[in-house]
C-alpha positions, 0 to 999 in steps of 0.5 A: 236435441229438443226436449223429450220431457213430458210438459211443464210439470214433467220431468226434463230428460236431456238426450246427449249428442253422439260422440265425434267418433261415433258421427264420423263412423256413422258418415262413413257407413253412410258414404260407403252405402252410397258408394255401394249402391252407385257401384251396383248401379254402375256395374250393369253399365260398365259390363255392358260397355266391356262386352260391346267392346269385346265383340268389337261393336262399341259403336252400338253401344255408344250410339244407342247410349248417347241417343238415349241420354240426349232424349232423356235430357232434352224431353226431361228438361222440356217437361220439367220447364213446362210443369215448373213454369206454370207452376211459378206463373200461377204463384206469381198470378195469386191474389192478395189474401184479404177478406177470407172466407171458410174455404181459404181459411182452411186452405191457409194452413197448407199455405203456411206449412208449405211456405218455408219449402216452396222452392224445394217442393217446386224443385221436387215436383219438376225433377220428378215429372222430368225423370219420368218424361225423360225415361219414357223418352229415352225409350224412343231412341229407335223412333228418333234414329229412324226419323232422322236417318230415314231413307226414301221408299221410292214408292207413294201411297195411293191416297196421299201420294206421300212417300212410304218413308213418311209413314214408316219413319216420320209419322211414328215420330210426330205421333210421340212429339204429339203424345209428349205435348198433350203430356206436358199440357195436362200435367201443366194444367193440372199443376197450374189449377192446383196452384191457383186453388191453394192460392185463392185464384180458384174457388169452390165454395167461396161466394163470388166469382169462381176464378180471378181474371189472372187464373181465368187467362192462365188456364185458358191459354193452357186449354187453348194449347190442348185444343190446338194440340187436338187439331194437329191430332185431327190432321195427323189422323187423316194420314194415319187412316192409311196405316189403321188397322180395322176388322173387314170381312174381306180379311183379317188385320186389314190396313189402309182405308176403306170407302167409309174412310175416304168418303166419311172419315177423312172429310170429318177429320178435315172438318174437326181440324178446322173446328178445333183450330177455331176453339183453339183461338176462342180460348187464347182470346180469353186473355183479352175478354176475361171470360169463358163463354165463347171458349165453352161454347166452341169447346162444346162445338167441337165435342158435338162435332166429334160426335156427329161428324166423326161418329154418326155420319161415318156410321151412316154412310156404312149403313146406307151406302156401303153395305148395300153394295159393299163388294162394289164400293170397296173393290178399289180400296181392296185393290190398293190393299192387295197391291200393297200387301204383296209388295210389302211381304215380297210376294208380288212376284210369286208365280201362281200357275194352275196345276191339275193334280192328276197324272199326265201319263199312264205309263208307269215305268215313265212315272217310276223313272220320273220319280228318281229325278223329281226329288232327292226324298229325305228319309232322315227327318230332322225333326225325329232323328235327334234322339238317334243322334243323341244316343249314337253320337253323344258320347258323353252325358254332358253333351247333347244335341238340339231337339230339331236338327238342321238340313244344309247341303254339303259335297259328296264324293263326286262333288255334287250337293247332298241334303245332310242333317246336321247338329252340333254336339253342344254342352249340357251342364245337367249331364255333368257327374258332379255339379259344382261352381268350378265344374259348371263355369270352369271345367266343363266349358264347350261342346265338341264337333259337328255330327252330320248325316246323309238326309237320303239314305240310312246307316247299317249299324244299326239298320235304319239308323242315320248314315253318318258323314261326319262322327266320333269324338274328336269327329272325322269324316267328310267335313275335313279338318275344322275347329271342333270346339263349341263355346258358343251355340244355341244351348250354350246359355251359362257363362264360362271362365276360361284362359286361366289357372283353371283347366278345361276339359277337352279331347284329342285322338287318344281320349280325354285331355285338358286344355285352356282357351286360345280365343280372344273372345270374352271380357278380361277378368285379369283386374280386380275392378272388372272382377268386382263388377262381374261379381255384382252383375252375376250376383256371384261373389266367388268371382271376386276372390276365387283362386281359379281366376288369374292371369289370362281369365276371361269370362264368356257370356251372351253366348247363343247366336240369337242373343249376340245378334240381338245385342249388336244389332238391336233394330234387327228381328231375328229368326227363330232358328240359327243353323250350324255350317262348317265354313273355312275350317271353323263352325259358323252359326247362320242367323237370318235376321229381318228388317220390319216396320208396321208402317207401310200404308195399306199393307195388312198387318201380322203378328209374327209370333202367331204366324211363325208358330207350327207343330214343332215351335211348341217345344222344340224351336223358338218363335220370331218376335212373339208379339212383334206385329208388322206389315213389312219384312225382309231378309235384309241381313245375313249374320254369323257367329263363330262357335269357337270365338263367338265373333259376330258378322253382319252381312247385307243381303237385301241391297235394295232395303230402305229400312236397312239403309236407314239403320246403316246410316244410324249406325255406320260400319256395323253391316258389311257389303254383300260382296264381302260374303265368302263363297264357302259361306254363300254355298251355305246360305238358304232361305229362311224358314220364319219368313217363308212361313209369314209369306205362305200365311199371307198367300193364303189369300193374297195369291188372289189379285181379283178384288171381287174374288178376294172379297168373296173368299172363294178361292181362300186357303189354309195351312193344314195342321201337321198330320204326323204329329200329336201336337196341334199346329200347322205343318212345318216347312221342309227343305228339300231338293226338288224339281218343279214342273218348269225346272229342268233340274232339282234345286234345294228348296223350301216347300209347304202345302195348302188346303181350301179353307175348311176343306181337307183336300190339297189346294196348292203346293208352294216352293221357294228356291232357297239356294242362296247361290242360285240366280232364282234365289227367292223365286215363289212358285205356286201350284194351284190345284184345279182338280180334287186331290187328296191333302196331307191329312187324308193322305195320313189317314189312309195310311193309318188305315192300310192293312200293312200298316195295321199288321206293322202296328200289331207286330210292334205291340209285342216288342214294346215299341212305338211307331213314329211318322216322319216328315210327310214330303209332297213332290209334284210328279208328272201332273200329280203329287207324290207323297213319301213318309219315312216311318220309324220305330222307337222302343224295345231294346232301343230308345231312339228312332230307327227308320223301319218303312217307307210309305208312298201315295200317288193318285188313289193308291197308298203303299207301305213297303220296307224301303224308298225304292220298294215303296216307288216301285210299289206305288207305281206298279213296277219291278226293280229294273236295276236302276232303282235301290233294290227291294228293302235297301233303305241305305241307298238313294235312287240310282245306286244298286247294291251287290249281293253278299260275298262268299268264299274263304276270303270273305269268310276270313274277313267276316270272322276278324271283323266279328272278333274286333267288334266284339273286343270293342264291345268288351271295352265299351262295356268296361267304360260304361259307354253304352252307345259304343256298346250298342254299336259294337253289338251291331257290328258283331251281329253284321259280321256273324251274318256275313260269316253265314252268307260266306259259308257254301251250303249245298242245296240252300239256293236262298243262302243269300237272302238269308245273309241279307237278314232284314235286306232280303225279299219283302215278306213276312219274315222280313217284316217281322225282323224290320219291324223289331218282332224278331228279337234277334234282329235287334242291336244291343245298346244302352237301353238293353244293357240296363 
């Protein structure tokens, strides 16, 4: 070690070298630290590889990995060579240092200190810029794969007559190469200039020439390369005009050329390309002339031309040619934009028909009969009734349902499709009695069962609750036998370790039991290396040494359907709402996926996160690709995720989509043919909500195909705010089986309404055939209202001001209950529009919504009744004919009648037996503190007692049957009181009422 003494006159202190043992220990610790750091970095890579292999999509991992590595190496090496070569060349071209100025004398110190380390500095600089450039280039793997695998669209843009694939696949890659070239040139220019300055090739304050001839030639060549790239940029900018976004009065997010672009910017770009090419030649000529005079003049000319030709001239054209007659000038370009946008968003075949909005008949009986066939009126709103599912079917606190349930179709007893509200009973870690690592990740590992209810009817226990077709724990009902364990779901975000020594909580007919996962999902933790890797990746050291992990243990993660599909197909954009379907004895999550691009010429862009937001996305469901801006979208893939073993399958859906064909070339074997979709799965596929919301937003303007009308905006629409939701936001689309005017039967559809821009009345109604098995699937029908008709907000306002509603709300105040409005359904009917809205109450002795009323509006009449049947009868002014639901029966669909309560000894005995059974079940539930079961038992007891009372003959009591019906009796003050909750005797006892 060097002396650390105090100088020539101070004491000299010797510092001894460390012993061999100490040096060995230090070296060992250093090596171990390096190995530990390497293992930490490697753990993420290794666990990713294991996961992709476990889901049988290892080809996605390897293709993506090798593409990233290839781009990193190629462009990192190119950047390193470009910068390093120019530094080396500048050093070689340094002038001899003879007579030195003060400037050179001050720089000499840096040259001297740098001299011993020149090679290392050069390597460090080139390595640094190479790493940065390589990392940036590796992020362009999607651009590269689309470029090398691009499939032609078979459509050409109207300006340059190039295939759309040039703009979607080729132009983005050319722009990346251009950007990389600019970066390499600028960095090389800076590095070379600094090296020339350091070694005297460039002088700032020294007398004489400011640059040597060698430095002048070197830097001129680099400047020539830069200007050459600028010429290429001007040429590409010509094509970029076809996909350029700009502000335009006609529409937001305008894309494509306008008059000023075609007649000013386009020729300006061509002229600037020529000027830049000439300027580049002048810079290269400096190698022979050794003077900056001509290049500087040329560069100044290019800058001046860019200002005058590229900026001032287009402004003059816009001001003096376009603005005085903008509509006529822009008409051809508006037409191109309309055609391209309608094609890019697949709305070019939308059927737009004029619809008066006024009833074509005065026959109330005919209207009432037509109302039965017009739609299957869904009185169970999936956006409202989740708390009822939670209260009545949760069964255990560690289960939960999503805030927004899903609507699907299942066969009823007659084999007909029935609109069904369905939700899965998923795991809820917050409800676990005792939270610890073993319980969170080993014991409570999965949810259990699908719960389904009819969408068009309600149940009786308690009255107004969902009419469950699949319920219980384990579940039973119309869905048949299926695998009920749910290891993968929308709410299942934590990892679980299953299949090992530690058993999991499960259920059977007799109650709780333990089980061990039998699926082949997840990654094995049987070996120590995998355990160590996951301990590091998940920052959980217990994974490494816990005795709960052993032979057969497997770790499950990435468990939401969206995560799994995004991981195996990172080139897809995923819909915000996955929904469950019971298919072939398994619960399958169905995930809609989209292929998109923002390079479709002339098609206006939209931001998916904004377009797909509505009143439900605030806190109930996700939105698709929050900031992803696109101008082309197709629902090209239907994906499924098995709720038990997590298996992911991707099925081709749009067989003509060139973007999907491109990705299938890049990732062969990942997407299965459409023909392989099982029929039972096909029966549950539907039109996706997010695509529908994107299309409806575009159709607010692009339903107009006349350029003049489009420019004026006279027929522009808007998506109205949801009048039933206190939160601001657009009205969500509704799945509903309806019959459009040109259809002969009901079709499962996705529907929405429009209002004229800036006005509250109804502007149009939109429906798309949402049944994937239908030959008309995807057909968009628009009814453009030609008269003044009440819009959804106006109907809701009328309802809020209705006297019956006011009385209903006043009665609720005494019961500490609140009113909740369900989906406001809009149905075309005999030239007019019928509005149906279920109304729920929540509070008092029950903390979940129960259907109490149904509102209806047709024409100028708005009614508020006890049931769907009563509402339809009242709004059309007809009495019950026996073919429609009886007054106040909210439990049956149109067309089904009810029978009067049974009387006599047999009915009395049956009612008493049912009452005794319900009482016993209530006592058992009370002991278990199962408040949901207790509430149901109390409701069953109440129903049995009412039937017993009705069964006893009471001489002189002509209304005994009506009295037995309770809230199902004729409409009146007493009935309204019982249905709205003011009559305490009518209310079921449930968890809340029991404390």
